[in-house]
C-alpha positions as CSV (number, residue, x, y, z in Angstrom):
1,X,16.5,6.6,-24.2
2,X,19.1,7.5,-21.6
3,X,20.2,5.7,-18.5
4,X,18.7,7.7,-15.6
5,X,19.2,5.1,-12.9
6,X,21.3,7.6,-10.8
7,X,19.0,10.5,-11.3
8,X,17.5,12.4,-8.4
9,X,13.8,11.6,-8.9
10,X,11.1,14.0,-7.7
11,X,7.3,14.4,-7.9
12,X,7.2,16.1,-11.3
13,X,10.6,15.5,-12.8
14,X,14.2,14.4,-12.2
15,X,17.6,15.9,-11.9
16,X,20.4,14.5,-14.1
17,X,23.8,16.2,-14.5
18,X,22.5,19.5,-12.9
19,X,19.6,19.6,-15.4
20,X,16.0,19.2,-14.4
21,X,13.8,17.2,-16.8
22,X,10.0,17.0,-16.6
23,X,8.5,13.5,-16.8
24,X,7.1,12.4,-20.1
25,X,3.4,13.4,-20.4
26,X,2.4,9.8,-20.7
27,X,3.9,8.8,-17.3
28,X,1.3,8.6,-14.5
29,X,2.9,10.8,-11.9
30,X,0.4,10.0,-9.1
31,X,2.0,8.8,-5.8
32,X,1.3,5.7,-3.8
33,X,1.1,7.3,-0.3
34,X,0.6,10.8,1.3
35,X,4.3,11.1,2.0
36,X,5.8,9.6,-1.1
37,X,8.1,11.9,-3.0
38,X,8.2,10.2,-6.4
39,X,5.6,8.7,-8.8
40,X,4.4,5.3,-7.9
41,X,5.9,3.8,-11.1
42,X,9.3,5.1,-10.3
43,X,9.1,3.9,-6.7
44,X,8.2,0.4,-7.8
45,X,11.2,0.3,-10.1
46,X,13.6,1.8,-7.5
47,X,12.5,-0.9,-4.9
48,X,13.3,-3.9,-7.2
49,X,15.9,-6.1,-5.8
50,X,18.5,-6.8,-7.1
51,X,18.5,-3.3,-8.5
52,X,17.7,-2.8,-12.2
53,X,18.6,0.0,-14.6
54,X,16.0,2.6,-15.6
55,X,16.0,4.3,-19.0
56,X,13.9,7.4,-19.9
57,X,13.7,10.0,-22.6
58,X,15.4,13.2,-21.6
59,X,13.6,15.8,-23.7
60,X,15.7,19.0,-23.9
61,X,12.5,20.9,-24.7
62,X,11.2,20.0,-21.2
63,X,14.5,20.8,-19.4
64,X,16.0,23.7,-17.5
65,X,19.1,24.1,-15.4
66,X,18.3,22.6,-12.0
67,X,18.8,26.0,-10.3
68,X,15.8,27.3,-12.3
69,X,13.5,24.4,-11.5
70,X,9.9,25.4,-10.6
71,X,7.7,22.8,-9.0
72,X,3.9,23.1,-8.4
73,X,3.7,19.7,-6.6
74,X,2.7,19.8,-2.9
75,X,1.1,17.6,-0.3
76,X,-2.0,19.8,-0.1
77,X,-4.2,17.4,-2.1
78,X,-3.1,14.7,0.3
79,X,-4.0,16.7,3.4
80,X,-7.1,14.7,4.0
81,X,-9.5,12.1,2.5
82,X,-12.9,10.9,3.5
83,X,-15.9,12.6,4.8
84,X,-16.3,15.4,7.4
85,X,-18.2,13.5,10.1
86,X,-21.6,14.9,10.7
87,X,-23.5,13.1,13.5
88,X,-26.8,14.5,12.4
89,X,-26.3,12.9,9.0
90,X,-24.3,9.8,9.9
91,X,-26.8,7.3,8.6
92,X,-26.5,8.8,5.1
93,X,-22.7,9.3,5.3
94,X,-21.8,5.7,6.2
95,X,-23.1,3.0,3.8
96,X,-24.2,-0.4,4.9
97,X,-21.4,-2.9,5.0
98,X,-18.8,-0.2,4.2
99,X,-16.1,1.1,6.5
100,X,-15.7,4.9,6.1
101,X,-12.1,5.9,6.5
102,X,-11.1,9.5,7.3
103,X,-7.5,10.6,7.3
104,X,-6.2,14.1,8.1
105,X,-2.5,15.0,7.8
106,X,-0.5,17.7,9.5
107,X,1.6,19.3,6.8
108,X,4.2,20.6,9.2
109,X,4.8,17.6,11.5
110,X,3.8,14.8,9.1
111,X,1.5,13.3,11.8
112,X,-1.8,11.8,10.8
113,X,-5.1,11.3,12.5
114,X,-7.2,8.3,11.5
115,X,-11.0,8.0,12.0
116,X,-12.8,5.0,10.7
117,X,-16.5,4.2,11.1
118,X,-18.6,1.2,10.5
119,X,-22.3,0.7,10.7
120,X,-23.7,-2.2,12.7
121,X,-26.8,-3.3,14.7
122,X,-27.1,-4.5,18.3
123,X,-29.0,-7.5,19.5
124,X,-32.2,-5.6,19.6
125,X,-31.8,-4.5,16.0
126,X,-30.9,-0.9,16.8
127,X,-28.6,0.9,14.4
128,X,-25.2,1.8,15.8
129,X,-21.8,3.0,14.6
130,X,-18.4,1.9,15.8
131,X,-16.2,5.0,15.8
132,X,-12.4,4.5,16.0
133,X,-9.8,7.2,16.4
134,X,-6.1,6.5,16.2
135,X,-3.1,8.9,16.2
136,X,-0.3,8.0,13.7
137,X,3.1,9.5,14.5
138,X,5.3,10.4,11.6
139,X,7.7,7.5,11.5
140,X,10.6,9.9,10.8
141,X,10.6,11.0,14.5
142,X,11.6,7.6,15.8
143,X,15.2,6.5,16.3
144,X,16.5,3.7,14.0
145,X,16.7,1.2,16.9
146,X,13.1,1.8,18.0
147,X,11.2,-1.4,16.9
148,X,7.9,-0.8,18.7
149,X,5.5,2.1,18.1
150,X,2.6,2.8,20.5
151,X,-0.5,4.8,19.5
152,X,-3.4,6.2,21.4
153,X,-6.7,4.6,20.2
154,X,-10.2,5.6,21.2
155,X,-13.3,3.5,20.4
156,X,-16.9,4.2,20.9
157,X,-20.4,3.0,19.9
158,X,-22.8,5.7,18.8
159,X,-26.6,5.3,18.5
160,X,-28.2,7.9,16.2
161,X,-31.7,7.1,17.6
162,X,-30.4,8.2,21.1
163,X,-28.0,10.8,19.8
164,X,-25.5,9.4,22.2
165,X,-22.7,6.8,22.7
166,X,-23.3,3.7,24.8
167,X,-19.7,3.6,25.7
168,X,-16.3,5.1,25.0
169,X,-13.0,3.5,25.7
170,X,-9.3,4.3,25.4
171,X,-6.5,1.8,24.6
172,X,-2.8,1.9,23.7
173,X,-2.1,0.0,20.5
174,X,1.3,-1.5,20.0
175,X,2.8,-2.3,16.5
176,X,6.0,-3.6,15.2
177,X,7.7,-0.7,13.4
178,X,7.4,-2.3,9.9
179,X,3.6,-2.8,10.4
180,X,3.2,0.7,11.7
181,X,5.1,2.2,8.8
182,X,2.8,0.2,6.5
183,X,-0.3,1.7,8.2
184,X,1.1,5.2,8.1
185,X,2.0,5.0,4.4
186,X,-1.7,4.4,3.6
187,X,-0.7,2.5,0.4
188,X,-2.3,-0.9,0.8
189,X,-1.6,-1.9,-2.9
190,X,2.1,-1.5,-2.2
191,X,2.4,-2.6,1.4
192,X,-0.4,-5.0,1.9
193,X,-1.2,-3.2,5.1
194,X,-4.4,-1.0,5.3
195,X,-4.2,2.2,7.3
196,X,-7.0,0.9,9.5
197,X,-5.2,-2.4,10.4
198,X,-5.8,-3.2,14.0
199,X,-3.4,-4.9,16.4
200,X,-3.7,-8.7,16.2
201,X,-3.0,-9.9,19.8
202,X,-4.6,-9.0,23.1
203,X,-1.1,-8.1,24.6
204,X,-0.7,-5.5,21.8
205,X,-4.0,-3.8,22.7
206,X,-3.9,-2.4,26.2
207,X,-7.1,-1.0,27.6
208,X,-6.7,2.0,29.9
209,X,-10.2,3.2,30.6
210,X,-13.9,2.7,29.6
211,X,-16.9,4.9,30.4
212,X,-20.5,3.8,30.0
213,X,-23.8,5.7,30.5
214,X,-26.7,7.4,29.0
215,X,-25.3,11.0,28.7
216,X,-22.3,10.4,26.4
217,X,-23.2,12.9,23.7
218,X,-21.1,13.6,20.6
219,X,-19.8,16.7,22.3
220,X,-18.6,14.7,25.3
221,X,-17.0,12.2,22.9
222,X,-15.1,14.9,21.0
223,X,-13.9,16.4,24.3
224,X,-12.7,13.0,25.6
225,X,-11.0,12.2,22.3
226,X,-9.1,15.6,22.3
227,X,-8.1,15.1,26.0
228,X,-6.8,11.6,25.2
229,X,-4.9,12.3,22.0
230,X,-1.4,13.7,22.4
231,X,-1.3,17.5,21.7
232,X,0.0,17.3,18.1
233,X,-3.1,15.4,17.0
234,X,-5.9,17.5,18.5
235,X,-6.2,20.1,15.8
236,X,-6.3,17.6,13.0
237,X,-8.8,15.5,14.8
238,X,-11.2,18.4,15.1
239,X,-10.9,19.0,11.4
240,X,-12.5,15.5,10.8
241,X,-15.7,16.7,12.5
242,X,-15.7,20.2,11.1
243,X,-14.6,21.9,14.3
244,X,-11.6,23.7,15.6
245,X,-9.4,23.3,18.7
246,X,-7.7,25.7,21.0
247,X,-5.6,24.9,24.1
248,X,-8.1,26.2,26.6
249,X,-10.7,23.7,25.4
């Protein structure tokens, strides 16, 4: 076993003294969040305070000069999770008592779109669905002294029996930076913060507009969401409902 504490750890292996070693086949190399760059096990050990030493086998049979390293790891498998929302089939897609979480991730910008849906019933016993859409900026774009992050958040209640929403509203959500980063990381086992965590106080949830009526179709909802989201989030939002977006929409 070698002291690899100072190695440069990556998704599939690590760099030590200009040599690239693959991780041992018995090490689980799965990551904790969509943007994580090292296996979850390694990240946990690196985060221990005070720091500890890490020892691993350095198998020369699984090593090459770092300049010849080949990596097949990518974020492609992390590009999205959850269903593709289908309003005509929503009753089957969203189970009773379960919140369906959909996350799509822009590979170029690192921004994410979050859609989460929960089945409910109104006072008359009619089935309805709360649809929540929130844009999550890549935290890397913010300056170090920015302690507050504000996101656009659209909520609506959809009745499948009417094939329409009863209302749609837009709010600005405000988060402390550490809470927002926890949401964005989407690694609740590590952070204790689920990606669908909502703001806790009324002052942190600022309502901008609300529309009510009998003609709020799924198409109107999608158009309103796209118009309300900032431009970098419109394409990845449309992916969540199996559509596409162009600027003239």
